[in-house]
C-alpha positions in Angstrom: 215.8 -29.6 121.0 219.2 -30.5 119.5 221.8 -28.0 118.2 224.9 -28.6 116.1 227.6 -26.1 117.1 230.4 -25.6 114.6 233.2 -23.6 116.2 236.9 -24.2 116.2 237.8 -22.1 119.2 237.6 -24.9 121.8 237.2 -22.7 124.9 234.4 -20.7 123.3 232.7 -23.8 121.9 232.7 -25.5 125.4 231.4 -22.3 127.0 228.5 -22.0 124.6 227.7 -25.7 124.8 227.6 -25.7 128.6 225.3 -22.7 128.6 223.0 -24.1 126.0 222.9 -27.4 127.9 221.9 -25.6 131.1 219.0 -24.1 129.0 217.9 -27.6 128.2 219.3 -28.1 124.8 221.4 -31.1 123.5 224.6 -29.9 121.8 227.1 -31.6 119.4 230.3 -29.7 118.8 232.5 -30.0 115.6 235.6 -27.8 115.1 236.3 -28.5 111.4 234.3 -27.2 108.4 234.5 -30.3 106.2 233.6 -32.6 109.1 230.7 -30.4 109.9 229.4 -30.5 106.3 229.6 -34.3 106.3 227.8 -34.5 109.7 225.0 -32.3 108.3 224.7 -34.3 105.1 224.4 -37.6 107.0 222.3 -36.5 109.9 220.3 -33.6 108.5 217.1 -34.5 110.4 218.8 -34.7 113.8 219.2 -31.0 114.4 216.8 -28.2 115.1 219.4 -25.4 114.7 222.9 -25.1 113.4 225.2 -22.5 115.0 228.0 -22.0 112.5 231.2 -20.0 112.9 232.2 -18.1 109.8 236.0 -18.8 109.9 236.7 -22.5 110.2 239.5 -24.8 109.2 238.8 -27.1 106.2 235.8 -25.1 104.9 234.4 -21.7 105.9 230.9 -20.9 107.0 229.9 -19.3 103.7 230.6 -22.5 101.7 229.0 -24.8 104.3 225.8 -22.7 104.3 225.6 -22.5 100.5 226.2 -26.2 100.1 223.6 -27.1 102.8 221.0 -25.0 101.0 221.8 -26.4 97.6 221.0 -29.8 99.2 217.6 -28.4 100.2 218.3 -28.8 103.9 216.1 -26.3 105.6 217.4 -26.5 109.2 217.8 -22.9 110.5 221.4 -21.6 110.5 222.8 -19.0 112.8 226.3 -17.8 111.8 228.8 -16.3 114.3 231.1 -13.7 112.8 233.7 -11.3 114.0 233.0 -9.1 110.9 230.4 -6.4 111.3 230.6 -4.9 107.8 227.3 -4.5 106.0 228.7 -6.4 102.9 229.5 -9.3 105.1 226.0 -9.4 106.6 224.4 -9.2 103.2 226.7 -12.0 101.9 225.8 -14.2 104.9 222.1 -13.9 104.3 222.5 -14.4 100.6 224.4 -17.6 101.3 221.3 -19.0 103.0 221.9 -18.1 106.7 218.7 -17.4 108.7 220.5 -15.0 111.1 223.9 -13.9 112.3 225.5 -12.7 115.5 228.6 -10.5 115.6 231.3 -11.4 118.1 231.6 -10.6 120.9 228.1 -11.3 121.9 226.2 -11.9 125.1 225.0 -15.4 125.8 221.5 -14.1 126.5 221.3 -12.7 123.0 222.5 -16.0 121.5 219.8 -17.9 123.4 217.2 -15.4 122.3 218.3 -15.8 118.6 218.2 -19.6 118.9 214.7 -19.6 120.4 213.5 -17.2 117.6 214.9 -19.6 114.9 213.2 -22.6 116.6 209.9 -20.8 116.2 210.5 -20.4 112.5 210.4 -23.9 111.0 208.6 -24.9 107.8 205.5 -25.1 109.8 205.1 -22.6 112.6 205.4 -24.1 116.1 203.0 -22.9 118.8 204.2 -21.2 121.9 202.1 -23.7 124.0 201.8 -27.4 123.1 198.6 -29.1 124.1 197.7 -32.8 123.9 194.7 -34.2 125.7 194.9 -32.8 129.2 198.6 -32.1 129.0 200.0 -28.6 128.4 203.6 -27.8 127.8 205.1 -24.3 127.6 208.6 -24.5 126.1 209.7 -20.9 126.8 208.7 -21.2 130.4 209.9 -24.8 130.9 206.6 -25.6 132.5 204.3 -28.6 132.2 200.7 -29.0 133.4 198.3 -31.9 133.5 194.7 -31.2 134.1 195.8 -27.8 135.5 198.3 -29.4 137.9 202.0 -28.4 137.4 204.4 -31.3 137.1 208.1 -30.8 138.0 210.3 -32.5 135.4 214.1 -32.7 134.9 215.6 -31.2 131.8 215.8 -34.6 130.1 212.3 -35.5 131.0 211.0 -32.2 129.7 212.9 -32.7 126.5 211.4 -36.2 126.1 207.8 -34.9 126.7 208.3 -32.0 124.3 209.5 -34.4 121.6 206.5 -36.7 122.2 204.1 -33.7 122.0 205.6 -32.6 118.8 204.9 -36.1 117.4 201.5 -36.9 118.9 200.0 -40.4 118.3 203.2 -41.4 116.4 205.4 -44.3 117.5 208.8 -42.9 118.4 211.7 -45.4 118.6 214.5 -45.3 121.0 217.1 -44.4 118.4 215.2 -41.2 117.4 215.1 -40.2 121.1 218.8 -40.8 121.5 219.6 -38.9 118.4 217.6 -35.8 119.4 218.2 -35.7 123.2 221.7 -37.0 123.7 224.8 -35.8 121.9 226.8 -38.0 119.6 229.6 -38.5 122.1 227.2 -40.1 124.6 228.5 -43.3 126.2 226.3 -44.9 128.7 224.0 -47.7 129.6 221.8 -49.0 126.8 218.5 -48.6 128.6 219.0 -44.9 129.5 216.0 -43.9 127.3 213.8 -46.5 129.1 214.7 -45.2 132.5 214.0 -41.6 131.7 210.7 -42.5 130.0 209.7 -44.6 133.0 210.3 -41.6 135.3 208.4 -39.3 132.9 205.4 -41.7 132.7 205.3 -42.0 136.5 205.2 -38.2 137.0 202.5 -37.8 134.3 200.4 -40.6 135.8 200.7 -39.2 139.3 199.0 -36.0 138.0 196.0 -38.0 136.9 194.7 -39.6 133.7 197.1 -42.5 133.6 198.1 -44.1 130.3 199.0 -41.2 128.0 202.5 -42.5 127.4 202.4 -46.0 125.9 205.1 -48.6 125.3 205.0 -50.1 121.9 206.7 -53.4 122.5 209.9 -53.9 120.5 209.8 -50.5 118.9 209.5 -47.5 121.3 206.8 -45.3 122.7 203.8 -43.3 121.7 201.9 -40.4 123.3 198.3 -41.3 122.8 194.9 -40.3 124.1 
């Protein structure tokens, strides 16, 4: 799952991002309100949650949230604010925010709020994903095939979760890069292929080979 973090306090932003990455999320950081709004407008389908600071240079969180909702962008928004007044909270929710967190906050609470928002998309996502003989439990970070647990790296787990949320669909490499690597990623061009190859090997070793197919020239498909 991919998160856009809009926070101008660099130390705080880096700390949040590092923690979220350790939880298995991909995080993009932007420190300016106007740049964030542009990013959201151009890449609205790339993010599963937006974490948005209230006070930002360029444009504040209120205005960003209102504009995003006027564009009918439904990605969940969690606003970070130092203001605990009731009027502020009401205004945040009226602007289109899904939730808010008052600074200072514990990282554990932030992760819990993010997970709750990810369970509240336009179509409710199940706690356990099942496809053929593969079972994936996002909250526990566990994967089973035919009852046998498979140990995956964070990136492999993210790939499999994305495939299982798009079963029997052809997923191209660009989609995978957009959702599982941040926009500052610089690396070798076949990074997706390498991770998919490792994921396929682990799935096949648990039995029932052939679930993850290569669609030549396009990408991959999780198929029965």
